[in-house]
C-alpha positions in Angstrom: 111.8 39.0 176.7 108.6 37.1 177.3 110.4 34.8 179.8 111.6 37.8 181.8 108.3 39.4 181.7 106.4 36.1 182.9 109.0 35.7 185.8 108.4 39.4 186.9 112.2 39.9 186.4 111.7 43.3 184.7 110.1 46.6 185.8 106.9 47.7 184.2 107.9 50.8 182.6 104.5 52.4 181.9 104.3 53.0 185.7 106.7 55.9 185.3 104.8 59.2 185.0 106.7 60.4 181.8 106.7 57.1 180.1 103.8 57.8 177.7 105.2 61.2 176.5 108.7 59.7 175.9 107.3 56.6 174.1 105.0 58.8 171.8 107.8 61.2 170.9 110.3 58.4 170.1 108.6 55.3 168.7 107.1 55.1 165.3 103.4 54.3 165.7 103.5 51.0 163.7 106.1 49.6 166.0 104.5 50.1 169.2 102.6 46.7 169.1 105.9 44.9 169.0 106.9 46.4 172.3 103.6 45.8 174.2 103.4 42.6 176.3 100.4 40.4 176.2 99.0 42.0 179.4 98.9 45.4 177.7 101.7 46.8 179.6 105.3 48.0 178.4 108.4 46.4 179.9 110.9 47.5 177.3 112.0 50.6 175.4 113.0 50.0 171.8 116.6 51.2 171.4 118.1 50.3 168.1 117.3 48.2 165.0 119.2 46.4 162.3 116.8 46.0 159.3 117.6 42.6 157.3 118.2 43.4 153.7 120.1 41.7 151.0 123.7 42.6 150.2 124.7 41.8 146.7 127.9 42.0 144.5 127.1 44.6 141.8 129.8 43.5 139.7 128.9 39.8 139.6 125.3 40.7 138.8 126.3 42.8 135.9 128.8 40.4 134.5 125.7 37.8 134.4 123.5 40.3 132.6 121.5 41.2 135.7 121.4 45.1 135.9 118.9 45.5 138.8 118.3 43.6 141.8 115.4 41.1 141.6 112.0 42.3 143.1 110.1 39.0 143.1 110.9 35.3 143.8 110.8 34.2 140.1 113.1 37.1 139.2 115.6 36.2 142.1 115.6 32.5 140.9 116.0 33.4 137.3 119.0 35.6 138.1 120.2 32.8 140.4 120.4 30.4 137.5 122.6 32.9 135.7 124.9 33.5 138.6 125.2 30.0 139.8 128.2 28.7 137.6 131.0 26.0 137.4 133.8 28.5 136.8 136.7 26.1 136.2 135.0 23.5 134.1 135.5 20.6 136.6 131.7 19.8 136.7 131.2 21.2 140.2 129.5 24.4 140.9 131.8 26.9 142.6 129.8 30.2 142.5 126.4 30.6 143.8 123.6 33.1 143.7 123.3 33.3 147.6 124.0 31.7 150.8 121.6 30.3 153.6 122.7 29.1 157.0 121.8 25.3 156.8 121.9 24.8 160.5 118.6 24.0 162.3 119.3 26.4 165.1 116.3 28.5 166.1 118.0 31.9 165.9 119.3 31.6 162.2 115.7 31.8 160.9 115.8 35.4 161.9 117.9 35.8 158.8 116.0 33.8 156.1 112.7 32.4 156.8 111.6 35.1 159.2 112.2 38.4 157.1 111.0 36.6 154.0 107.7 35.6 155.9 107.3 39.2 157.2 107.7 40.5 153.6 105.3 37.9 152.1 102.7 38.5 154.7 102.7 42.3 154.3 104.1 42.9 157.7 102.6 40.2 160.0 104.4 38.5 162.8 103.9 34.8 163.7 101.4 35.2 166.3 98.4 37.4 167.3 98.4 37.1 171.1 98.8 33.3 171.6 97.2 32.4 168.2 99.2 31.1 165.4 99.0 33.3 162.2 101.8 31.8 160.0 99.8 28.7 158.8 99.2 30.7 155.5 100.1 30.8 152.0 102.8 33.3 152.7 104.7 30.8 154.7 104.2 28.1 152.1 105.5 30.6 149.4 108.6 31.3 151.5 109.3 27.7 152.1 108.9 26.8 148.4 111.1 29.6 147.4 113.9 28.4 149.5 113.3 24.7 148.5 113.5 25.6 144.8 116.8 27.5 145.6 118.3 24.5 147.3 116.9 22.0 144.7 118.4 24.0 141.8 121.6 24.6 143.5 121.2 28.3 143.8 121.9 28.0 147.5 124.7 25.5 148.3 124.0 22.8 151.1 127.3 23.8 152.8 128.9 26.2 155.2 132.2 27.9 154.3 135.4 28.6 156.6 136.0 32.0 154.9 133.5 34.7 154.1 132.0 33.5 150.8 130.7 37.0 149.9 134.0 38.7 150.0 135.6 35.9 148.4 133.1 36.2 145.5 131.9 32.7 146.0 128.4 33.9 146.6 126.8 36.8 145.0 124.3 37.8 147.6 123.5 37.2 151.3 120.9 38.2 153.8 122.3 40.5 156.4 122.1 43.9 158.2 123.8 47.2 158.4 126.7 45.9 160.6 128.1 44.4 157.3 129.1 47.7 156.0 131.8 48.2 158.3 133.0 44.6 157.9 132.8 44.7 154.1 134.7 48.0 154.0 137.4 46.7 156.2 138.0 43.5 154.4 136.7 43.7 150.9 139.1 42.8 148.0 140.1 45.4 145.5 137.3 46.1 142.8 134.5 44.6 144.8 131.5 46.7 144.4 128.3 46.1 146.5 124.8 47.5 147.3 121.8 46.5 149.4 118.2 45.6 148.3 114.9 44.9 149.9 113.7 41.3 150.4 111.9 40.1 147.2 108.2 39.4 147.2 106.1 36.5 146.0 105.1 36.9 142.4 101.9 39.0 142.3 102.4 40.4 145.9 102.0 44.2 145.7 103.1 46.9 148.1 106.2 47.7 150.1 108.6 45.0 151.3 108.7 44.5 155.1 111.6 42.9 157.1 112.8 41.7 160.4 114.3 44.6 162.2 116.5 42.5 164.7 115.7 45.0 167.4 117.4 45.6 170.7 115.5 47.0 173.6 116.2 48.4 177.0 114.9 47.1 180.3 115.2 47.6 184.0 115.6 44.4 185.9 113.2 44.3 189.0 116.1 43.3 191.3 117.2 46.9 191.3 116.9 49.0 194.5 117.1 52.2 192.3 114.3 51.8 189.7 113.9 55.6 189.5 117.6 56.3 188.9 117.8 53.5 186.3 114.8 55.2 184.5 116.7 58.4 184.4 119.6 56.7 182.8 117.4 54.9 180.3 116.0 58.3 179.3 119.5 59.6 178.7 120.4 56.6 176.6 117.5 57.5 174.1 118.1 61.2 173.9 118.7 62.6 170.4 122.4 63.3 171.1 122.8 59.8 172.6 121.2 58.4 169.4 123.7 60.2 167.2 126.4 58.6 169.3 125.1 55.3 168.8 125.0 55.7 165.1 128.6 57.0 165.0 130.1 54.5 167.3 128.2 51.3 166.3 126.8 52.0 162.9 123.4 50.7 164.3 120.1 52.6 163.9 118.3 54.1 166.7 114.6 53.4 166.7 113.5 57.0 166.6 110.6 58.7 164.8 111.4 60.9 161.9 115.1 59.9 162.1 115.7 60.7 158.4 114.1 64.2 158.6 115.8 65.4 161.7 118.6 67.8 160.9 120.7 66.4 163.7 121.4 63.2 161.8 121.7 64.5 158.3 125.5 64.9 158.5 125.8 61.4 159.4 123.8 60.1 156.6 125.5 62.2 154.1 128.8 60.8 155.2 127.4 57.2 155.3 125.1 56.9 152.4 124.8 53.1 152.6 123.0 53.5 155.9 120.2 55.5 154.2 118.6 52.5 152.8 118.5 50.8 156.1 117.1 53.8 157.8 114.4 54.1 155.3 113.3 50.4 156.2 112.8 51.2 159.9 109.0 51.9 159.5 108.8 48.7 157.7 110.4 46.4 160.1 108.8 43.9 162.7 110.2 42.2 165.8 109.3 39.1 167.4 106.0 38.2 169.3 106.1 38.8 173.1 105.5 35.3 174.2 107.8 33.4 176.8 107.8 30.3 174.3 109.3 32.3 171.3 112.6 30.3 171.2 110.5 27.0 171.1 108.4 28.6 168.4 111.4 29.1 166.1 112.8 25.7 167.0 109.7 24.2 165.6 109.8 26.3 162.5 113.5 25.7 162.0 113.2 21.9 162.2 110.5 22.0 159.4 112.5 24.5 157.4 115.4 22.2 157.4 113.2 19.2 156.4 111.5 21.0 153.6 113.4 24.0 152.3 117.0 22.7 152.9 116.7 18.9 152.5 113.7 18.6 150.3 112.1 15.7 152.4 108.6 17.4 153.0 106.5 19.6 150.8 106.2 23.3 151.8 102.4 22.8 152.6 103.1 19.8 154.8 106.1 21.5 156.7 104.2 24.6 157.3 101.2 22.7 158.7 103.5 20.5 160.9 105.3 23.6 162.3 102.0 25.2 163.1 100.6 22.3 164.7 103.7 22.1 166.9 103.4 25.7 167.8 99.9 25.4 168.8 100.9 22.5 171.2 103.7 24.8 172.6 101.2 27.6 173.3 98.7 25.6 175.2 101.2 23.4 177.2 
């Protein structure tokens, strides 16, 4: 989004007379910052969100003697040691606690490092303006958590051709509400599952935040019909349109008071798994609005691979290296 804005490829939405009233009525106050560009203006309307949580196999956890999902890193790792097993006695692990995408692609960090960092930092994003914020103990804790998981074999250094969760190869995974429909369609008989919040570093208090995987609406500046496009945008974010979005896609509209609005109650009664995700919306964060965001995540992903996945660097060194590279990117 930052690249489009810098290139003046999208319309400044707060030039429309009714923008402020629409934005104030729809967007939770704590999510407004994520939508504002560095120049103080708004070029996008938050539309839908998919909070990243942890899907886990209830039966596998119970069979390992774990009755509640872990709330801290040490609890997760302790449970992982129970759930990671050699089931057939051939000396090779064939069941793991969780699965992490081992590729160094920038966007895969949206589903491991980034939601864990947001949770560990109490809801911070990576930057403030163009200043790096993530060179902190929170990032070190996240890197060390994943490094420990890989070093102890709780996370496999591998990718699978089949769905490892549905095949009961892994007991948990980091994912979003889209997984509900997929699981319900393909789950084997007897599989029971639930969703839990991202665990926190030991000693960390408060609510667990996460990455919201948000999708927003813009109007491209090449249009000759900006006013008409704005009318269509307003239609797309009406209460009834939001209800249709829920029903058709199983994705959550970014709407203030979503759980309290009587219009949506029948949907949530019929789809109780979505309630946990809906309750997380006020505790989600997006990504920072800078044009170099892909390069920022590239730098972090390379250090995450070197430290957390391969164990070639300490978490402290890897975080410092990532932060240094990001500072270089932001001043280039």
